[in-house]
N, C-alpha and C positions, 0 to 999 in steps of 0.2 A: 285670697285677695289678690287681684291683679295689680301690677305696677301702675297701670293707668287709673286705677281707682283710689290710689293712696290719698291724693289731694282732696277728693270728694269725702273720703272717710275721715280725714283730719278735720274738715269743716263740720262734719256730723258731730264731732266730739269737742267742738269749740266752746270755751268758757270765756265770755267777753270780760268779765271781772278779772279773771286770771290773766288775760291778755294784756290788760292795762297794767296790772302788777308786774308781770314779767317784762313788759316794755321798759318799765322804770328801772329794772335791774340791769338791763343791757341797752343803755342809752346811745351807744355808738353804732347801732344798726338801725335801718329803716323800720319803724314800728309796723309798717304795712306788710312786712315780711314775717311778722309774728302772728300766728293764728290764734294761739291761746289754748293749747292742749297740755294737759298735765302729764308729768313724767311717766307715771305708771301705765298710762294708755299708750304712750310712745314706745315704752319697753315692750309691751304686748305686741304692738305692730312689728317691731324688730323680730321678736321671737316667732311670730307668724310667718314672716318672710323667710326666716331661716328654716323653719319647719317645712315650708312649701317649696324649698329650694329656689327661691326667688331673690335671695339676698345678693348673690353675685351680679344678677341683672340690675338690681337697684343701685348698688354702689357705682355702677358704670354711668349713671345718669347725672353725674356732677358736671357743671355746678348746679346745685339745687336752688330753687327760688325761695323756699321758706325755711325759717329757722327750725321748725319741727322736723323737716326732712333731713336737715344736718344732724339733728339729735338722733334720729333713727339710724342714720349712717354711723354715728359714733357707737351706738349700742350694738349694731351689727359687727363692727370691727372689734369691739371688746370681747366678742364671743369667738373670735377666730381661733382655729386649732393649729394652723400651720404658721410657724414664725416667719419664714421668708416671705410667704404670701401676704402675711399681715403687714410686715414692714413696707412691702411694696405698696399696699393699699393705703397705709397710713401716710406715706410720703405723697401719694397722689391726692389724698384728701386734705392734707395740711395746707396745700396751695389755696384752698377755698375757705379755710376756717377763718372767720372774721370776728369772733367774740369769745369771751372767757368761758362762757357756759358750755359751748360745744367743745372747746379745747379741753376743759376739765372732765367732761363726761367720757372722753376717749381714754379708756383704761383697759387695754388688751390683757386678758388673763394669761395668755400664752407667754408673755414677757417674763413671767416668774421663772420659767424653765430655761431661759437663755440669757442669763445676766451678762456674760462676757460680750456676746454679740449685741445686746441691747446698749451697753455702755458705749460701744463704738458709735452707734447711731445717736445716742444722747449727745455726745460731743459734737457730732455733725450738726444736729439741730440747734444746739446752743451757739454755734459759730456762724450760723446763717445771718444773724442779726435781724431776722424777720420776727415780728412780735409774737405770733402764736406758735411758730417753730420753737423759739426760745422758751416761751412759757411752758410749752409741752415738754421740752427737754428737761427743764428744771423740775417740773412735776414728776416725771418718770424717775429722776434722780432721788427725789423726795420719797416716792412711793416704794422704790425697790432697793435703795442703797443707804438707808439709815439704820439698818438693823445688823444682821450677821454679815452683810456684804459691805458694810461701811468702810470707807477709807477717808482719812482726814484730808487727803488731797482734793476730795470732792468739794469740801468747804471752800477751798481756795479757788476752785473752778467757778463756783457760783458767786463768790465775793468779787471775782474779777470782772463780772458782767456789769458794764456801766451803760445805763440807758435813761432816756427821758420818757420812756413809755410807762404809763401808769400800770398797765396790766403785767408788764414784766417785773417792775419794781415790787408790786404787790406779791407776786409769786416768789421773788427773792426773800421777801419778809416772811412769808409763809414757810418757805424752806428752812430758814434759820430758826424760826420759832419752833418748828418741829425738831430740828437738830438740837435745840436747847432742851427739849423734852426727852430726846432719846440718846444724845451724845453730848451731854452738858459740858464736860470737862474740855473737850476740844472746841465746842461751839462758842463758849463764853469768851474765849480769847479774842474772837472776832468782834465782840461787843466791847470788851475792855480796851482794846487797841484801836477802836474806831475804824475797822477795816470796811465798813459799809457807808454808803452816803448817809448824811444826817437824817433824811426822811425815812429811808429804808431801816436805818438803825432804830429809830423811834417806833416805827410800825412793827418791827420784830419784837421789841420789848412789849408793846401793847398786846400783840397776839400771844406771846409767851405767858404774860400775866393772866390772860383770859383762859389759858389752858389748864385743865385739871391734872394734866401729867407733869406739870412743873411744881416742885415743892414750894411751900410758903416761904421757906428760907430763901430759896433761890429767887422767888418773885420779889421779895423785899430788896435783895441786892440788885436785881435788875432795874427796879424803880430808881435806885440811886444813880444809875448809869444813863438815865434818860437825858437827852440833850435839849437845850434851848436852840431852836433851829437857826437862829441868827448867828450862833456860835459855831466855830469849826473845831474839829478834833485836833488835839495837839499831841 
């Protein structure tokens, strides 16, 4: 598959019903930039570009016009083998990421092997104040530092993020809900002491209650900590 043929092949795989559905999930981008191609097809495109040694050429074509091209870009970077090259390409790409779906699809496997170096970059992303840099940084912290590499200082880093951006606040809630599933004793303190904004606080509880990884006992207690949003934490 030639780079010049990608858009044509995307339209060959268009599903207009799926396009309408997907557009409703990503309301902050122009619906005309969403073709409506399902994820397995996009992953196959990415694999084909990698196999044919065209992936490096493709990722240089940013900014892309279509959402699906950004998804393919994310899938390609997720298969990167070289950490330094991956970080370089991720930073170049994040400038153009404009929606939660593309941000969340970006999951480089090579990051697992370079936790120390990754953490340095996570802190940089979070400190940029740019919506999808911050969201990506929190997601990487959630994906790679809530198990054997957990440090309770990370909870403080995320709780200190104050934003009016919906997609940042939803990721903070997702992070803390996952922390409640994996590192309950340290994470629950942030709920008990109201360290999060009221909206994020309640979203965290909602997500944790929906999780099968949180015990029924802990879910019951979390329900008792839910805030009435007009109230403030004391």
